[in-house]
PABAKOL-524719 format. One record per atom (N, C-alpha, C, O): x, y, z. Coordinates in steps of 0.1 Angstrom, whole numbers, padded with zeros to 4 digits, always signed. Example, Ala and Ser with C-alpha at 12.3 -4.5 7.8 and 13.67 -1.06 7.14 Angstrom:
+0132-0057+0078 +0123-0045+0078 +0132-0033+0078 +0142-0033+0085 +0128-0022+0071 +0137-0011+0071 +0129+0000+0079 +0134+0011+0080 
# end
This chain:
-0299+0320+0002 -0285+0323-0002 -0276+0317+0007 -0278+0317+0020 -0265+0311+0002 -0255+0305+0010 -0244+0314+0014 -0241+0323+0007 -0239+0313+0026 -0229+0322+0031 -0215+0316+0026 -0214+0304+0022 -0205+0325+0025 -0192+0320+0021 -0187+0308+0029 -0180+0299+0024 -0189+0308+0042 -0184+0297+0051 -0192+0284+0047 -0185+0274+0047 -0205+0285+0045 -0212+0273+0042 -0208+0268+0028 -0207+0256+0026 -0206+0277+0019 -0201+0273+0005 -0188+0266+0006 -0185+0256-0001 -0179+0272+0014 -0165+0266+0015 -0166+0252+0022 -0159+0243+0018 -0175+0251+0032 -0176+0238+0039 -0182+0227+0029 -0177+0216+0029 -0191+0231+0021 -0197+0222+0011 -0186+0218+0001 -0185+0206-0003 -0178+0227-0003 -0167+0224-0013 -0158+0214-0007 -0155+0204-0013 -0153+0216+0006 -0144+0207+0012 -0150+0194+0015 -0143+0183+0014 -0163+0193+0019 -0169+0181+0021 -0170+0173+0008 -0168+0161+0008 -0174+0180-0003 -0174+0173-0016 -0160+0168-0020 -0159+0157-0026 -0150+0176-0018 -0137+0172-0021 -0133+0160-0014 -0127+0151-0019 -0136+0160-0001 -0132+0148+0008 -0140+0136+0003 -0134+0125+0002 -0153+0137-0001 -0160+0126-0005 -0155+0120-0018 -0153+0108-0020 -0151+0129-0028 -0146+0124-0041 -0132+0118-0038 -0129+0107-0044 -0124+0123-0030 -0110+0117-0027 -0112+0104-0021 -0105+0094-0024 -0121+0102-0011 -0124+0089-0005 -0129+0079-0015 -0125+0067-0014 -0138+0083-0024 -0144+0074-0034 -0133+0069-0043 -0132+0058-0047 -0124+0078-0047 -0113+0075-0057 -0104+0065-0050 -0100+0055-0055 -0099+0069-0037 -0090+0061-0030 -0096+0047-0026 -0089+0037-0027 -0108+0047-0022 -0114+0035-0017 -0120+0026-0028 -0120+0014-0026 -0124+0032-0039 -0131+0024-0049 -0122+0021-0061 -0121+0009-0065 -0116+0031-0066 -0108+0029-0078 -0095+0021-0076 -0089+0015-0085 -0090+0020-0064 -0078+0013-0061 -0080-0002-0063 -0070-0009-0065 -0092-0007-0063 -0094-0021-0066 -0092-0024-0080 -0090-0036-0084 -0092-0014-0089 -0090-0016-0103 -0076-0014-0107 -0072-0015-0119 -0067-0011-0098 -0053-0008-0101 -0046-0021-0106 -0050-0032-0102 -0037-0020-0114 -0030-0032-0120 -0021-0039-0110 -0013-0032-0103 -0022-0052-0108 -0013-0059-0099 +0000-0062-0105 +0010-0067-0099 +0002-0059-0118 +0014-0062-0125 +0025-0052-0121 +0022-0041-0117 +0038-0056-0122 +0048-0046-0118 +0048-0034-0126 +0044-0034-0138 +0052-0023-0120 +0053-0010-0127 +0066-0010-0136 +0073-0020-0136 +0068+0001-0142 +0079+0002-0151 +0093+0000-0144 +0102-0006-0150 +0094+0006-0132 +0107+0004-0125 +0109-0010-0122 +0121-0015-0123 +0099-0017-0117 +0101-0031-0113 +0104-0039-0126 +0113-0048-0125 +0098-0036-0137 +0100-0044-0149 +0115-0042-0154 +0121-0051-0158 +0120-0030-0153 +0134-0027-0157 +0144-0034-0148 +0154-0040-0152 +0141-0034-0135 +0150-0041-0125 +0150-0056-0127 +0160-0062-0123 +0139-0061-0132 +0139-0076-0134 +0143-0080-0148 +0145-0092-0150 +0146-0071-0157 +0150-0075-0171 +0164-0082-0170 +0173-0076-0164 +0165-0093-0176 +0178-0101-0176 +0178-0112-0165 +0188-0119-0164 +0167-0113-0157 +0167-0123-0147 +0158-0135-0151 +0149-0133-0159 +0161-0146-0145 +0152-0157-0146 +0143-0157-0133 +0149-0156-0122 +0130-0158-0135 +0121-0156-0123 +0115-0170-0120 +0113-0178-0128 +0112-0171-0107 +0105-0183-0102 +0090-0181-0104 +0086-0170-0109 +0082-0190-0099 +0067-0189-0101 +0061-0177-0093 +0051-0172-0097 +0068-0172-0083 +0063-0161-0075 +0068-0148-0081 +0064-0137-0076 +0076-0148-0091 +0081-0136-0098 +0094-0131-0091 +0098-0119-0094 +0100-0139-0083 +0113-0135-0077 +0125-0139-0085 +0124-0150-0091 +0135-0131-0086 +0147-0135-0094 +0154-0146-0088 +0157-0146-0076 +0157-0156-0096 +0165-0168-0091 +0178-0170-0099 +0186-0178-0095 +0179-0164-0110 +0191-0165-0119 +0192-0154-0129 +0184-0145-0129 +0203-0154-0137 +0205-0144-0146 +0212-0132-0140 +0218-0133-0129 +0213-0121-0147 +0219-0109-0142 +0210-0098-0143 +0206-0094-0154 +0206-0092-0132 +0197-0081-0132 +0199-0073-0119 +0205-0078-0109 +0194-0061-0118 +0195-0052-0107 +0187-0058-0095 +0192-0057-0083 +0176-0065-0097 +0168-0070-0087 +0174-0080-0078 +0170-0083-0067 +0185-0087-0083 +0192-0097-0075 +0199-0091-0063 +0201-0097-0053 +0202-0078-0063 +0208-0071-0052 +0199-0064-0043 +0203-0058-0033 +0186-0066-0046 +0175-0059-0038 +0174-0065-0024 +0176-0077-0022 +0172-0057-0014 +0170-0062+0000 +0156-0057+0004 +0150-0048-0002 +0151-0063+0014 +0138-0059+0020 +0140-0045+0027 +0149-0043+0034 +0130-0037+0024 +0130-0023+0030 +0128-0024+0045 +0120-0033+0049 +0134-0016+0053 +0133-0017+0067 +0118-0014+0072 +0115-0017+0083 +0110-0007+0064 +0096-0005+0068 +0086-0014+0061 +0074-0012+0061 +0092-0025+0055 +0083-0035+0048 +0073-0042+0057 +0063-0047+0052 +0075-0041+0070 +0065-0047+0079 +0056-0037+0085 +0048-0040+0095 +0056-0025+0080 +0047-0014+0086 +0033-0017+0082 +0030-0025+0073 +0023-0011+0089 +0009-0014+0087 +0004-0012+0073 -0005-0019+0069 +0009-0002+0066 +0004+0001+0052 +0014-0003+0041 +0013+0003+0030 +0023-0013+0044 +0033-0017+0033 +0025-0024+0022 +0015-0030+0024 +0030-0022+0010 +0025-0028-0002 +0010-0024-0005 +0002-0031-0010 +0007-0012-0001 -0006-0006-0003 -0018-0015+0002 -0028-0015-0004 -0015-0021+0013 -0026-0030+0019 -0024-0028+0034 -0014-0025+0039 -0035-0031+0041 -0035-0030+0056 -0030-0043+0061 -0036-0053+0060 -0018-0043+0068 -0013-0055+0074 -0008-0065+0063 -0006-0077+0067 -0007-0061+0051 -0003-0070+0040 -0014-0080+0035 -0011-0088+0027 -0026-0078+0040 -0037-0087+0036 -0043-0083+0023 -0044-0071+0020 -0046-0093+0015 -0051-0091+0002 -0065-0085+0003 -0072-0088+0013 -0069-0077-0006 -0083-0071-0006 -0085-0059+0003 -0096-0054+0005 -0074-0054+0009 -0075-0042+0018 -0069-0030+0012 -0067-0020+0019 -0067-0030-0002 -0061-0018-0008 -0071-0006-0007 -0066+0005-0006 -0084-0008-0008 -0093+0003-0007 -0093+0010+0007 -0092+0022+0008 -0092+0001+0017 -0091+0007+0031 -0078+0014+0033 -0077+0024+0039 -0067+0009+0027 -0054+0015+0028 -0054+0028+0021 -0048+0038+0026 -0061+0029+0010 -0063+0042+0002 -0070+0052+0010 -0067+0064+0010 -0081+0048+0017 -0089+0057+0025 -0080+0062+0037 -0081+0074+0040 -0073+0053+0043 -0064+0057+0054 -0054+0067+0049 -0051+0077+0056 -0048+0065+0038 -0039+0074+0032 -0044+0088+0029 -0038+0098+0032 -0057+0088+0024 -0063+0101+0021 -0065+0109+0034 -0062+0120+0035 -0071+0102+0044 -0073+0108+0057 -0061+0113+0064 -0060+0125+0069 -0050+0105+0064 -0037+0109+0070 -0032+0121+0063 -0027+0131+0069 -0032+0121+0049 -0027+0132+0041 -0034+0145+0044 -0028+0155+0046 -0048+0144+0045 -0056+0156+0047 -0053+0161+0062 -0053+0173+0064 -0052+0152+0071 -0049+0157+0085 -0035+0164+0086 -0034+0174+0092 -0025+0158+0080 -0012+0164+0080 -0012+0177+0072 -0006+0187+0077 -0018+0177+0060 -0018+0190+0053 -0026+0200+0060 -0022+0212+0061 -0038+0196+0066 -0046+0206+0073 -0038+0212+0085 -0039+0223+0088 -0031+0203+0092 -0023+0207+0104 -0012+0217+0100 -0010+0227+0106 -0006+0214+0088 +0005+0223+0084 -0001+0236+0080 +0005+0247+0083 -0012+0236+0072 -0019+0249+0069 -0023+0257+0081 -0021+0269+0081 -0028+0250+0091 -0032+0257+0103 -0020+0263+0111 -0021+0274+0115 -0009+0256+0111 +0003+0261+0118 +0009+0272+0111 +0014+0282+0116 +0010+0271+0098 +0017+0280+0089 +0008+0292+0084 +0013+0300+0076 -0004+0292+0088 -0013+0303+0083 -0008+0317+0087 -0002+0318+0097 -0012+0326+0079 -0009+0340+0082 -0019+0345+0092 -0031+0345+0089 -0015+0350+0103 -0024+0355+0113 -0024+0371+0112 -0014+0377+0111 -0036+0376+0113 -0037+0390+0113 -0034+0396+0127 -0038+0390+0137 -0028+0407+0127 -0024+0413+0140 -0037+0417+0148 -0047+0422+0141 -0037+0416+0161 -0049+0419+0169 -0048+0433+0174 -0057+0437+0181 
# end
């Protein structure tokens, strides 16, 4: 018979494993095409071979580089390198779980002693 603590630990370990598999494995199958917002901002523009607006009238012509675009996990890749989206997904899952776990630990209800 399993104890409630062991059962809870198994559940969280399974949850972590599934989250890591999804973030690390399925992210390679994500579409490289622009999402809906990117498509709308580019409508009305003439694009160059790299997909950057060079003419016409569209919202994307006024876009500027984000101040965090040089951060380690920008563009869903580690250091901007191609093929690292799975690793970036895994890092994202781990960071999210650590932050959420820390918040739950700090904000938990403590019983009076």
